[in-house]
C-alpha positions as CSV (number, residue, x, y, z in Angstrom):
1,X,-28.7,13.7,-1.8
2,X,-28.0,15.9,1.3
3,X,-28.8,14.3,4.6
4,X,-30.3,16.7,7.2
5,X,-31.1,16.0,10.8
6,X,-33.1,18.2,13.0
7,X,-32.8,18.1,16.7
8,X,-33.5,20.2,19.7
9,X,-31.9,23.5,18.8
10,X,-29.7,22.0,16.1
11,X,-29.7,21.2,12.4
12,X,-26.8,19.6,10.7
13,X,-26.0,17.9,7.4
14,X,-24.3,14.5,7.0
15,X,-23.2,15.7,3.6
16,X,-22.6,19.2,2.0
17,X,-24.5,20.5,-1.0
18,X,-23.6,18.5,-4.1
19,X,-21.2,20.0,-6.6
20,X,-21.2,17.6,-9.5
21,X,-18.1,17.1,-11.7
22,X,-18.0,15.0,-14.8
23,X,-15.4,12.2,-14.7
24,X,-15.4,10.5,-18.2
25,X,-13.8,7.0,-18.5
26,X,-10.4,7.3,-20.3
27,X,-9.5,5.3,-23.4
28,X,-6.2,3.4,-23.4
29,X,-6.2,3.4,-27.1
30,X,-6.9,7.1,-27.8
31,X,-5.2,10.3,-26.8
32,X,-7.0,12.3,-24.1
33,X,-8.2,15.9,-24.4
34,X,-5.2,18.3,-23.8
35,X,-4.2,19.4,-20.3
36,X,-1.4,22.0,-19.5
37,X,0.8,22.7,-22.5
38,X,3.9,23.3,-20.3
39,X,5.2,22.1,-16.9
40,X,7.1,25.0,-15.4
41,X,7.3,23.0,-12.1
42,X,9.5,20.4,-13.7
43,X,13.2,20.5,-12.6
44,X,15.8,21.3,-15.2
45,X,18.3,18.8,-16.7
46,X,16.0,15.8,-16.3
47,X,17.3,14.2,-19.6
48,X,20.9,14.1,-18.2
49,X,19.7,12.8,-14.8
50,X,17.9,9.9,-16.5
51,X,20.8,9.1,-18.8
52,X,23.0,8.9,-15.6
53,X,20.6,6.6,-13.7
54,X,19.4,4.4,-16.5
55,X,22.8,4.5,-18.3
56,X,24.6,3.6,-15.1
57,X,22.3,0.7,-14.5
58,X,22.8,-0.6,-18.0
59,X,26.7,-0.3,-17.7
60,X,26.6,-2.1,-14.4
61,X,24.4,-4.8,-15.8
62,X,26.6,-5.2,-18.9
63,X,29.7,-5.6,-16.8
64,X,28.1,-8.1,-14.5
65,X,26.7,-10.1,-17.4
66,X,30.2,-10.3,-18.9
67,X,31.6,-11.5,-15.6
68,X,28.8,-14.0,-15.3
69,X,29.5,-15.3,-18.8
70,X,33.1,-15.8,-17.9
71,X,32.2,-17.6,-14.7
72,X,29.9,-20.0,-16.8
73,X,32.5,-20.3,-19.6
74,X,29.6,-19.2,-21.9
75,X,31.9,-19.5,-25.0
76,X,31.0,-23.2,-24.9
77,X,27.6,-23.0,-23.3
78,X,25.1,-25.7,-22.3
79,X,21.4,-25.1,-22.4
80,X,21.3,-24.8,-18.7
81,X,24.0,-22.2,-18.7
82,X,22.2,-20.1,-21.3
83,X,19.0,-20.2,-19.2
84,X,21.0,-19.2,-16.1
85,X,22.6,-16.2,-17.9
86,X,19.2,-15.1,-19.3
87,X,17.7,-15.1,-15.8
88,X,20.7,-13.3,-14.3
89,X,20.4,-10.3,-16.6
90,X,17.0,-9.0,-15.4
91,X,17.6,-9.9,-11.8
92,X,20.9,-8.0,-11.8
93,X,19.4,-5.1,-13.8
94,X,16.8,-4.7,-11.1
95,X,19.4,-4.5,-8.4
96,X,21.6,-2.1,-10.4
97,X,18.8,0.3,-11.1
98,X,17.9,0.5,-7.4
99,X,21.6,1.0,-6.5
100,X,22.2,3.8,-8.9
101,X,19.0,5.6,-8.0
102,X,19.8,5.3,-4.2
103,X,23.3,6.7,-4.8
104,X,21.8,9.7,-6.6
105,X,19.5,10.1,-3.6
106,X,22.5,10.1,-1.3
107,X,24.2,12.8,-3.3
108,X,21.0,14.8,-3.5
109,X,20.4,14.8,0.2
110,X,24.1,15.4,1.0
111,X,23.8,18.7,-0.9
112,X,20.5,19.7,0.7
113,X,18.2,18.3,-2.0
114,X,14.9,16.5,-1.7
115,X,12.8,19.8,-1.7
116,X,10.4,20.5,-4.5
117,X,7.8,23.1,-5.5
118,X,9.0,25.7,-3.1
119,X,7.9,23.6,-0.1
120,X,10.2,24.6,2.7
121,X,9.3,22.8,6.0
122,X,11.2,25.5,8.0
123,X,9.5,28.5,6.4
124,X,6.4,30.3,7.8
125,X,3.1,28.7,6.9
126,X,1.6,30.2,3.7
127,X,-1.9,31.6,3.5
128,X,-4.5,29.6,1.6
129,X,-7.2,30.9,-0.7
130,X,-8.9,27.6,-1.7
131,X,-10.6,24.7,0.0
132,X,-9.3,21.1,0.1
133,X,-11.2,17.9,0.8
134,X,-9.6,15.3,3.0
135,X,-11.0,11.9,1.8
136,X,-10.8,9.0,4.1
137,X,-12.0,5.8,2.3
138,X,-12.8,3.0,4.7
139,X,-13.7,-0.6,4.2
140,X,-14.7,-2.7,7.2
141,X,-12.1,-0.9,9.4
142,X,-12.3,-0.5,13.2
143,X,-13.8,3.0,13.5
144,X,-11.7,3.9,16.5
145,X,-8.5,4.0,14.4
146,X,-10.2,6.1,11.7
147,X,-11.8,8.6,13.9
148,X,-8.8,9.1,16.2
149,X,-6.7,9.9,13.2
150,X,-9.2,12.3,11.8
151,X,-9.7,14.0,15.1
152,X,-6.0,14.5,15.5
153,X,-5.8,16.0,12.0
154,X,-8.7,18.3,12.6
155,X,-7.3,19.5,15.8
156,X,-3.9,20.1,14.2
157,X,-5.5,22.2,11.5
158,X,-7.5,24.1,14.1
159,X,-4.4,24.9,16.1
160,X,-2.8,26.7,13.1
161,X,-6.1,28.4,12.1
162,X,-6.5,26.5,8.9
163,X,-9.6,24.3,9.5
164,X,-11.9,26.6,7.4
165,X,-9.9,25.6,4.4
166,X,-10.3,21.8,4.8
167,X,-13.4,19.6,4.8
168,X,-13.2,15.9,6.0
169,X,-15.1,13.2,4.2
170,X,-15.4,9.7,5.6
171,X,-16.2,7.6,2.5
172,X,-17.4,4.2,3.6
173,X,-17.5,1.1,1.5
174,X,-18.2,-1.1,4.5
175,X,-20.2,-4.2,3.9
176,X,-20.4,-5.5,7.5
177,X,-23.7,-4.1,8.9
178,X,-22.5,-4.0,12.4
179,X,-19.3,-2.1,11.4
180,X,-21.4,0.2,9.3
181,X,-23.6,1.3,12.2
182,X,-20.6,1.5,14.4
183,X,-19.1,3.9,11.8
184,X,-22.2,6.1,11.9
185,X,-22.1,6.2,15.7
186,X,-18.4,7.1,15.6
187,X,-19.0,9.8,13.1
188,X,-21.6,11.4,15.3
189,X,-19.3,11.1,18.3
190,X,-16.4,12.7,16.3
191,X,-18.6,15.7,15.4
192,X,-19.7,16.0,19.0
193,X,-16.1,15.9,20.3
194,X,-14.8,18.4,17.8
195,X,-17.9,20.6,17.9
196,X,-17.7,20.8,14.1
197,X,-20.6,19.8,12.0
198,X,-19.7,22.1,9.0
199,X,-16.4,20.4,8.0
200,X,-16.8,16.7,8.9
201,X,-19.0,14.5,6.6
202,X,-19.9,10.9,6.2
203,X,-21.2,8.9,3.3
204,X,-21.7,5.1,2.7
205,X,-22.1,3.4,-0.7
206,X,-24.5,0.5,-1.0
207,X,-22.5,-1.0,-3.8
208,X,-18.7,-0.7,-3.6
209,X,-18.2,-0.8,-7.4
210,X,-14.5,-0.6,-8.4
211,X,-13.4,-0.7,-4.8
212,X,-11.3,2.2,-3.5
213,X,-10.9,3.8,-7.0
214,X,-14.7,3.7,-7.5
215,X,-15.2,5.1,-4.0
216,X,-13.1,8.2,-4.8
217,X,-14.6,8.6,-8.2
218,X,-18.1,8.6,-6.8
219,X,-17.1,11.4,-4.5
220,X,-15.6,13.4,-7.3
221,X,-18.7,13.1,-9.4
222,X,-20.9,14.3,-6.5
223,X,-18.9,16.8,-4.7
224,X,-15.6,17.4,-6.6
225,X,-16.8,20.7,-8.2
226,X,-16.5,22.5,-4.9
227,X,-12.9,21.6,-4.1
228,X,-9.9,22.5,-6.2
229,X,-7.9,19.9,-4.4
230,X,-8.5,16.6,-2.7
231,X,-6.1,14.8,-0.4
232,X,-6.5,11.0,-0.2
233,X,-5.8,9.3,3.1
234,X,-5.7,5.7,4.1
235,X,-7.4,4.2,7.2
236,X,-4.1,4.3,9.1
237,X,-3.0,7.7,7.8
238,X,-2.2,10.7,10.0
239,X,-1.0,14.0,8.6
240,X,0.2,17.1,10.4
241,X,-1.8,20.3,9.7
242,X,1.2,22.3,8.6
243,X,2.1,19.6,6.0
244,X,-1.5,19.8,4.7
245,X,-1.3,23.6,4.4
246,X,2.0,23.5,2.6
247,X,0.7,20.9,0.1
248,X,-2.4,22.9,-0.6
249,X,-0.4,26.0,-1.0
250,X,2.0,24.3,-3.5
251,X,-1.0,23.3,-5.5
252,X,-2.2,26.9,-5.5
253,X,1.2,28.2,-6.6
254,X,1.8,25.7,-9.4
255,X,-1.3,25.4,-11.7
256,X,0.5,22.8,-13.9
257,X,0.8,20.2,-11.0
258,X,-1.8,17.5,-11.0
259,X,-0.6,15.4,-8.0
260,X,2.0,15.7,-5.2
261,X,2.9,12.5,-3.4
262,X,4.4,12.7,0.1
263,X,6.7,10.2,1.8
264,X,4.7,8.6,4.6
265,X,6.8,7.6,7.6
266,X,5.8,4.1,9.1
267,X,5.0,4.5,12.8
268,X,3.3,2.7,15.8
269,X,5.0,-0.6,15.2
270,X,4.8,-2.9,18.1
271,X,5.6,-6.3,16.7
272,X,9.1,-7.2,15.7
273,X,8.1,-7.3,12.1
274,X,6.4,-3.9,12.2
275,X,9.4,-2.4,14.0
276,X,11.7,-3.8,11.3
277,X,9.5,-2.2,8.6
278,X,9.4,1.2,10.3
279,X,13.1,1.2,11.0
280,X,13.9,0.3,7.3
281,X,11.4,2.9,6.1
282,X,12.7,5.7,8.3
283,X,16.4,5.0,7.8
284,X,16.6,3.9,4.1
285,X,13.3,5.4,2.9
286,X,14.2,9.1,2.7
287,X,17.4,8.5,0.6
288,X,15.6,6.0,-1.7
289,X,12.7,8.5,-2.2
290,X,15.1,11.4,-2.8
291,X,16.8,9.4,-5.5
292,X,13.5,8.6,-7.2
293,X,12.4,12.2,-7.0
294,X,15.7,13.4,-8.3
295,X,15.4,11.6,-11.7
296,X,11.6,11.1,-12.0
297,X,11.1,14.9,-11.8
298,X,7.6,15.9,-12.9
299,X,6.9,12.3,-14.1
300,X,6.5,11.0,-10.6
301,X,4.2,8.3,-9.2
302,X,1.2,7.9,-6.9
303,X,1.0,5.5,-4.1
304,X,-2.7,5.7,-3.4
305,X,-2.7,7.7,-0.2
306,X,-1.1,10.7,1.6
307,X,-1.1,12.6,-1.6
308,X,-2.8,15.8,-2.8
309,X,-4.5,15.8,-6.2
310,X,-6.0,18.6,-8.4
311,X,-9.6,17.6,-8.5
312,X,-10.5,18.8,-12.0
313,X,-7.3,17.3,-13.5
314,X,-8.2,14.0,-11.8
315,X,-11.8,14.1,-13.0
316,X,-10.9,15.1,-16.5
317,X,-8.1,12.6,-17.2
318,X,-8.0,9.8,-14.6
319,X,-11.3,8.0,-15.0
320,X,-10.3,4.3,-15.1
321,X,-11.5,2.0,-17.9
322,X,-12.5,-1.5,-17.3
323,X,-9.9,-3.9,-18.7
324,X,-11.2,-6.5,-21.3
325,X,-11.3,-10.1,-20.4
326,X,-12.0,-12.1,-17.3
327,X,-10.5,-11.8,-13.8
328,X,-7.8,-11.8,-12.7
329,X,-6.4,-9.7,-15.6
330,X,-9.7,-8.2,-16.8
331,X,-12.3,-6.2,-15.0
332,X,-11.8,-3.2,-12.7
333,X,-8.2,-2.0,-12.2
334,X,-7.0,-3.0,-8.7
335,X,-3.7,-1.1,-8.4
336,X,-5.4,2.1,-9.6
337,X,-2.8,4.6,-8.3
338,X,0.0,3.9,-10.8
339,X,-2.5,4.1,-13.6
340,X,-4.0,7.3,-12.4
341,X,-0.6,9.0,-12.2
342,X,0.2,7.7,-15.7
343,X,-3.0,9.1,-17.1
344,X,-2.6,12.4,-15.4
345,X,0.9,12.8,-16.9
346,X,-0.3,11.6,-20.3
347,X,-2.7,14.6,-20.3
348,X,0.2,17.0,-19.5
349,X,-0.2,17.3,-15.7
350,X,3.0,17.3,-13.6
351,X,3.2,14.6,-10.9
352,X,5.8,15.3,-8.1
353,X,7.1,13.6,-5.0
354,X,8.2,15.7,-2.1
355,X,10.3,13.5,0.1
356,X,11.6,16.3,2.3
357,X,8.2,17.3,3.6
358,X,7.7,15.9,7.2
359,X,4.3,15.3,8.8
360,X,3.0,12.3,6.8
361,X,2.5,9.0,8.6
362,X,1.1,5.5,8.0
363,X,1.3,2.1,9.7
364,X,2.8,-1.3,8.6
365,X,1.2,-4.8,8.6
366,X,2.1,-6.3,12.0
367,X,3.2,-9.7,10.7
368,X,4.5,-11.5,7.7
369,X,1.2,-13.2,7.2
370,X,-0.6,-9.9,7.0
371,X,1.9,-8.6,4.5
372,X,1.4,-11.7,2.4
373,X,-2.4,-11.0,2.3
374,X,-1.9,-7.4,1.1
375,X,0.9,-8.6,-1.2
376,X,-1.5,-11.0,-3.0
377,X,-3.9,-8.2,-3.9
378,X,-1.1,-5.9,-4.9
379,X,0.5,-8.7,-7.0
380,X,-2.7,-9.1,-9.0
381,X,-3.1,-5.4,-9.4
382,X,0.5,-4.9,-10.6
383,X,0.3,-7.8,-13.1
384,X,-2.9,-6.2,-14.5
385,X,-0.7,-3.3,-15.6
386,X,0.6,-5.4,-18.4
387,X,-2.7,-4.5,-20.2
388,X,-2.0,-0.8,-19.5
389,X,1.6,-0.7,-20.7
390,X,0.7,-0.4,-24.4
391,X,-1.7,2.5,-23.7
392,X,-1.3,5.3,-26.3
393,X,0.4,8.5,-25.3
394,X,2.0,7.4,-21.9
395,X,5.2,9.1,-21.0
396,X,8.2,6.6,-21.0
397,X,8.8,7.2,-17.3
398,X,5.2,6.3,-16.6
399,X,5.6,3.1,-18.6
400,X,8.7,2.5,-16.5
401,X,6.6,2.9,-13.3
402,X,4.1,0.3,-14.6
403,X,7.0,-2.0,-15.6
404,X,8.6,-1.6,-12.2
405,X,5.3,-2.5,-10.5
406,X,5.1,-5.7,-12.6
407,X,8.8,-6.4,-12.0
408,X,8.5,-6.1,-8.2
409,X,6.5,-9.4,-8.3
410,X,7.8,-11.1,-11.5
411,X,11.4,-11.0,-10.0
412,X,10.3,-13.5,-7.3
413,X,9.6,-16.4,-9.6
414,X,12.7,-15.4,-11.7
415,X,14.8,-15.6,-8.6
416,X,13.3,-19.0,-7.7
417,X,14.0,-20.2,-11.2
418,X,17.5,-18.9,-11.1
419,X,18.2,-20.9,-7.9
420,X,16.7,-24.1,-9.3
421,X,18.5,-23.8,-12.6
422,X,21.7,-23.1,-10.7
423,X,21.3,-26.4,-8.8
424,X,20.6,-28.2,-12.1
425,X,23.7,-26.6,-13.6
426,X,25.8,-27.9,-10.8
427,X,24.1,-31.3,-11.2
428,X,24.9,-31.3,-14.9
429,X,28.5,-30.4,-14.3
430,X,28.9,-33.3,-11.9
431,X,27.1,-36.2,-13.4
432,X,27.1,-35.5,-17.2
433,X,30.4,-36.5,-18.8
434,X,31.8,-33.5,-20.8
435,X,33.2,-33.9,-24.3
436,X,36.8,-32.9,-23.7
437,X,37.9,-33.6,-27.3
438,X,36.1,-31.9,-30.2
439,X,34.9,-34.0,-33.2
440,X,37.5,-32.6,-35.5
441,X,41.3,-33.1,-35.3
442,X,42.9,-31.5,-32.4
443,X,46.2,-31.7,-30.5
444,X,44.9,-30.6,-27.2
445,X,41.8,-31.4,-25.1
446,X,39.1,-28.7,-24.7
447,X,39.0,-28.5,-20.9
448,X,36.0,-26.8,-19.3
449,X,37.0,-23.7,-17.4
450,X,35.2,-22.6,-14.2
451,X,36.5,-19.6,-12.4
452,X,35.5,-19.8,-8.7
453,X,37.5,-16.7,-7.8
454,X,35.6,-14.6,-10.4
455,X,32.3,-16.1,-9.1
456,X,33.1,-15.1,-5.6
457,X,33.9,-11.5,-6.6
458,X,30.7,-11.3,-8.6
459,X,28.8,-12.4,-5.6
460,X,30.5,-9.9,-3.4
461,X,29.9,-7.1,-5.9
462,X,26.1,-8.0,-6.1
463,X,25.8,-8.1,-2.3
464,X,27.6,-4.7,-2.2
465,X,25.0,-3.2,-4.5
466,X,22.4,-4.4,-2.0
467,X,24.1,-3.4,1.2
468,X,26.0,-0.2,0.4
469,X,22.8,1.9,0.0
470,X,21.8,0.9,3.5
471,X,25.1,2.0,4.9
472,X,24.9,5.3,3.0
473,X,21.4,6.0,4.3
474,X,22.4,5.2,7.8
475,X,25.5,7.5,7.5
476,X,23.2,10.3,6.3
477,X,21.0,10.1,9.5
478,X,24.1,10.1,11.6
479,X,25.0,13.5,10.2
480,X,21.8,15.0,11.7
481,X,21.9,15.3,15.5
482,X,18.2,14.9,16.0
483,X,17.9,12.0,13.7
484,X,21.0,10.3,15.1
485,X,19.5,10.6,18.6
486,X,16.1,9.4,17.3
487,X,17.5,6.2,15.9
488,X,19.4,5.4,19.2
489,X,22.8,6.8,18.4
490,X,25.6,5.4,16.3
491,X,26.1,2.1,18.1
492,X,22.4,1.0,18.7
493,X,21.4,2.1,15.3
494,X,24.1,0.1,13.7
495,X,23.0,-2.9,15.7
496,X,19.5,-2.3,14.4
497,X,20.8,-2.1,10.9
498,X,22.6,-5.4,11.3
499,X,19.5,-7.0,12.9
500,X,17.2,-5.7,10.2
501,X,19.5,-6.8,7.5
502,X,19.9,-10.3,8.9
503,X,16.3,-11.0,9.5
504,X,15.2,-9.4,6.2
505,X,17.7,-11.6,4.5
506,X,16.2,-14.7,6.1
507,X,12.7,-13.6,5.3
508,X,13.5,-12.7,1.7
509,X,13.4,-16.3,0.4
510,X,10.1,-16.9,2.2
511,X,8.6,-13.9,0.5
512,X,10.1,-15.0,-2.8
513,X,8.4,-18.4,-2.6
514,X,5.1,-16.8,-1.4
515,X,5.1,-14.3,-4.3
516,X,6.1,-16.9,-6.8
517,X,3.0,-19.0,-5.7
518,X,0.9,-15.8,-5.9
519,X,2.1,-15.1,-9.5
520,X,1.4,-18.7,-10.6
521,X,-2.0,-18.6,-8.9
522,X,-3.0,-15.4,-10.7
523,X,-1.7,-16.6,-14.0
524,X,-4.0,-19.6,-13.6
525,X,-7.0,-17.2,-13.2
526,X,-7.6,-17.1,-9.5
527,X,-8.9,-13.7,-8.2
528,X,-7.5,-12.3,-5.0
529,X,-10.8,-10.8,-3.8
530,X,-10.9,-7.8,-1.5
531,X,-10.3,-8.4,2.2
532,X,-9.9,-5.7,4.8
533,X,-6.3,-5.1,5.8
534,X,-5.1,-6.3,9.2
535,X,-3.6,-3.3,10.9
536,X,-3.6,-4.1,14.6
537,X,-1.0,-6.5,16.2
538,X,-2.3,-10.0,15.8
539,X,-1.5,-13.0,18.0
540,X,-0.6,-15.8,15.6
541,X,-1.2,-19.3,16.8
542,X,1.3,-22.0,15.9
543,X,-1.3,-24.1,14.1
544,X,-2.1,-21.1,11.9
545,X,1.6,-20.4,11.1
546,X,2.2,-24.1,10.4
547,X,-0.8,-24.1,8.0
548,X,0.6,-21.1,6.1
549,X,4.3,-22.0,6.0
550,X,4.9,-25.7,6.3
551,X,5.3,-25.8,2.5
552,X,8.1,-23.2,2.7
553,X,9.9,-25.4,5.3
554,X,9.4,-28.5,3.2
555,X,10.7,-26.8,0.1
556,X,13.7,-25.4,2.0
557,X,14.6,-28.9,3.3
558,X,14.3,-30.4,-0.1
559,X,16.3,-27.6,-1.7
560,X,19.0,-27.9,0.9
561,X,19.2,-31.7,0.6
562,X,19.4,-31.5,-3.2
563,X,22.2,-28.9,-2.9
564,X,24.1,-31.1,-0.4
565,X,23.8,-34.2,-2.7
566,X,25.2,-32.2,-5.6
567,X,28.1,-30.7,-3.6
568,X,28.7,-29.6,0.0
569,X,30.2,-26.4,-1.4
570,X,27.0,-25.7,-3.3
571,X,25.0,-26.3,-0.2
572,X,27.1,-23.9,1.7
573,X,26.6,-21.3,-1.1
574,X,22.8,-21.8,-0.9
575,X,22.7,-21.8,2.9
576,X,21.1,-18.3,3.3
577,X,18.2,-19.3,1.1
578,X,17.8,-22.8,2.5
579,X,18.0,-21.5,6.1
580,X,15.4,-18.8,5.6
581,X,12.9,-21.3,4.0
582,X,13.5,-24.0,6.5
583,X,13.0,-21.6,9.4
584,X,9.9,-20.0,7.8
585,X,7.5,-21.2,10.6
586,X,9.5,-19.9,13.6
587,X,10.5,-16.7,11.8
588,X,6.8,-15.9,11.0
589,X,5.8,-16.7,14.5
590,X,8.6,-14.8,16.3
591,X,8.5,-11.7,14.2
592,X,4.7,-11.3,14.8
593,X,5.4,-11.0,18.6
594,X,5.7,-7.7,20.4
595,X,9.3,-6.5,20.6
596,X,9.2,-4.9,24.0
597,X,12.8,-5.8,24.8
598,X,14.2,-4.2,21.6
599,X,12.1,-1.1,22.4
600,X,13.6,-0.8,26.0
601,X,17.1,-1.1,24.6
602,X,16.4,1.4,21.8
603,X,17.2,-1.0,19.0
604,X,15.1,-0.5,15.8
605,X,14.1,2.8,17.2
606,X,13.0,5.8,15.0
607,X,12.8,9.5,15.8
608,X,9.0,9.5,15.7
609,X,8.9,6.9,18.4
610,X,11.4,8.6,20.8
611,X,9.9,12.1,20.3
612,X,6.4,11.6,18.8
613,X,5.1,14.6,16.7
614,X,2.1,16.3,18.3
615,X,-0.5,15.1,15.8
616,X,0.7,11.5,16.1
617,X,0.8,11.5,19.9
618,X,-2.7,13.0,19.9
619,X,-4.0,10.4,17.5
620,X,-2.6,7.5,19.7
621,X,-4.1,9.1,22.8
622,X,-7.5,9.5,21.3
623,X,-7.4,6.0,19.9
624,X,-6.5,4.4,23.2
625,X,-9.4,6.2,24.9
626,X,-11.9,5.2,22.1
627,X,-10.7,1.6,22.2
628,X,-11.1,1.3,25.9
629,X,-14.6,2.7,25.8
630,X,-15.7,0.7,22.7
631,X,-18.3,-2.0,22.9
632,X,-19.3,-4.6,20.3
633,X,-23.0,-4.1,19.9
634,X,-25.1,-5.8,17.3
635,X,-26.3,-3.1,14.8
636,X,-30.1,-3.5,15.2
637,X,-29.9,-3.4,19.0
638,X,-27.5,-0.4,18.8
639,X,-30.0,1.5,16.6
640,X,-33.0,0.6,18.7
641,X,-31.3,1.6,21.9
642,X,-30.1,5.0,20.6
643,X,-32.9,7.2,19.2
644,X,-30.5,9.9,18.0
645,X,-28.3,7.4,16.1
646,X,-31.5,5.8,14.7
647,X,-32.7,9.1,13.4
648,X,-29.3,9.9,11.9
649,X,-29.2,6.5,10.3
650,X,-32.7,7.1,8.8
651,X,-31.6,10.5,7.3
652,X,-28.5,9.0,5.8
653,X,-30.3,6.2,4.0
654,X,-30.1,6.3,0.2
655,X,-33.2,7.5,-1.7
656,X,-36.0,4.9,-2.0
657,X,-36.2,2.8,-5.1
658,X,-38.1,4.4,-8.0
659,X,-40.7,1.8,-9.3
660,X,-40.0,0.7,-12.9
661,X,-36.9,2.9,-13.1
662,X,-34.4,1.4,-10.6
663,X,-33.4,-2.3,-10.8
664,X,-34.9,-4.7,-8.3
665,X,-32.5,-5.8,-5.5
666,X,-33.0,-9.6,-5.1
667,X,-31.0,-9.6,-1.9
668,X,-33.4,-7.1,-0.3
669,X,-36.4,-9.0,-1.5
670,X,-35.2,-12.2,0.1
671,X,-34.2,-10.4,3.3
672,X,-37.7,-8.7,3.6
673,X,-39.4,-12.1,3.3
674,X,-37.2,-13.6,6.0
675,X,-37.7,-10.5,8.3
676,X,-41.5,-10.6,7.9
677,X,-41.7,-14.3,8.7
678,X,-39.4,-14.0,11.7
679,X,-41.2,-14.2,15.0
680,X,-38.6,-12.3,17.0
681,X,-35.3,-10.4,16.4
682,X,-33.1,-13.4,17.3
683,X,-34.8,-15.6,14.7
684,X,-34.5,-12.8,12.1
685,X,-30.8,-12.3,12.7
686,X,-30.1,-16.0,12.7
687,X,-31.7,-16.3,9.3
688,X,-30.1,-13.3,7.6
689,X,-26.8,-13.3,5.8
690,X,-24.5,-10.3,6.3
691,X,-25.5,-9.0,2.9
692,X,-29.2,-9.4,3.6
693,X,-28.9,-7.7,6.9
694,X,-27.1,-4.8,5.3
695,X,-29.8,-4.5,2.6
696,X,-32.5,-4.3,5.3
697,X,-30.6,-1.6,7.3
698,X,-30.3,0.4,4.0
699,X,-34.0,0.3,3.3
700,X,-36.6,2.3,5.3
701,X,-39.2,-0.5,5.4
702,X,-36.6,-3.1,6.2
703,X,-35.2,-0.9,9.0
704,X,-38.6,-0.4,10.5
705,X,-39.2,-4.2,10.6
706,X,-35.9,-4.9,12.3
707,X,-36.3,-2.0,14.8
708,X,-39.9,-3.2,15.5
709,X,-38.6,-6.7,16.3
710,X,-35.9,-5.1,18.6
711,X,-38.7,-3.2,20.4
712,X,-40.5,-6.5,21.0
713,X,-37.2,-8.0,22.3
714,X,-36.7,-5.1,24.6
715,X,-40.2,-5.9,26.2
716,X,-39.0,-9.4,26.9
717,X,-40.3,-11.1,23.9
718,X,-37.0,-12.2,22.4
719,X,-34.5,-14.8,23.1
720,X,-30.8,-14.0,23.8
721,X,-28.8,-13.6,20.6
722,X,-25.1,-13.1,20.1
723,X,-23.5,-10.5,17.8
724,X,-24.3,-11.4,14.3
725,X,-21.2,-12.8,12.5
């Protein structure tokens, strides 16, 4: 339904004319209707590239497994040694695959690679002939961040004369009624500041079915027919206008391409943890992404945001099914992006990554605790992919993407088991008397053989696979004068690399234990829910950190003591893990604090911080001004005190319920009774839950009742009432 508002000398739409597009749900057990029969955009020689990467990882794993077997003297194994070796194989294979892929990325970038689909960041901007929708899904987000980023994007497009080819849609799934009305007010203010009511739109869903995936699908079904491409953003996304134009032009030039994923640069980090994340992403990220793009080719992946998608391809082939069974494995697919990319590729569409394109930005969680909340949801979503893996017709690389997502969380409990079994193995070797003489006749004893030198070299080799890619990525940035200056020069950037590696190494066992608990919790059937992501720097109180991480500390102390009782040398070997777990509380607290001193000395610096791109600097400036002017006002009072906002809110309400056709909303019925019986606004707000208040604000009669109570309050007939929680 189009929302129109008439005012003095003005008439505008909250939404454009509908352009419906069917989006059928896909079957995982049947082949889809055919898409493109050929993929001319695919790079040549992909089979050899994949043989090199996957074959190299297999050879490294085979060699390391042989060495581990010699270390354990596996020719005469115990049960503990067999388990240890079985755990070692997938853990090392994970490291080996990452290493070979990163080395290929280094070679690709060293020879000027990383570009794809004719996208040349240094060439003149191409002309566009189609329209692209910029989709900004939001869920209980601070509107200042969202609107600041969108205004900066809008201005960047206008500056290059491309705004006529892009429409912005704010797609709200917000459930907090106060945040919802604040979004509407921010939307009206955004239109007023930009002077553009023809290209900026807002829609809120009453029922956020299927979460973000359902939010996008609903837009596709209502408006997708008018837009050949859609570009999905996240609430903290900012993209340069030139990058948007190049992406849209690439879609126009290559009709076989269904999706192009950019490499977002993490920016705006203030806390120590966020600055670590953005430094690692900026220094190591381009090389890792170049390696992935080099051997994934046209079978790339989708990360859920900062990617452009062919709308009809997405509508025709990426409608997500509901997985059978109960939560957490059944129900709606949480990590939808991997699955959508796999379904697009299954139908014949090419999926590419373009790591060389600049102008794509996002932000990082400000603290380890915030990362853990997001990780819990991602963990459940990735484990769900086990039900998608057997889907018929998926490309082998798409299956590898899904398997990689699962492995990114399964490796945590495997690593934990490996450490525990390692201690048990040492305990076995010390306290269980070995049988030196076989049962048959023998002249010589069968002495156990343990090769500590080989074990040391195996450890050094494993650490090299982890650390060498970091050094290679750092060396690549030093070759570029602007990048070298942006990361603080050779000395300061190397100090940053050492600091990031040290702290990340200490945090790794903390994350390992957290993810292991998450995996077990999910396997026991506990759903993660859907919480809004914390994006602003948070002040963590010591009591909160203790509540979250005292178990990590206790486990670290117990693990360290057990290792020491077995052998002081074993305790020394396990020290990095023990130290990280034992220091979990101070590490979580300290890394959440602002890192002003490091910023002053230029350590953990990135080029986008030292010389911010215009669109990013503009977004930050707008956001600061909006935050300074923002006021927290309860939704009903805000509406009652702003006639223009109230009229806009009325016009954007969903159509009224059709008697005997539409289902009855029990929440609305209960809320209406409470509102009718309330003597004043304060009593009404005290008695309403958040869902009930939202239901009233989404209903014309309920809205009239609440606004009427607010009018009584304005005349002095209401008691003071704080902002509704």
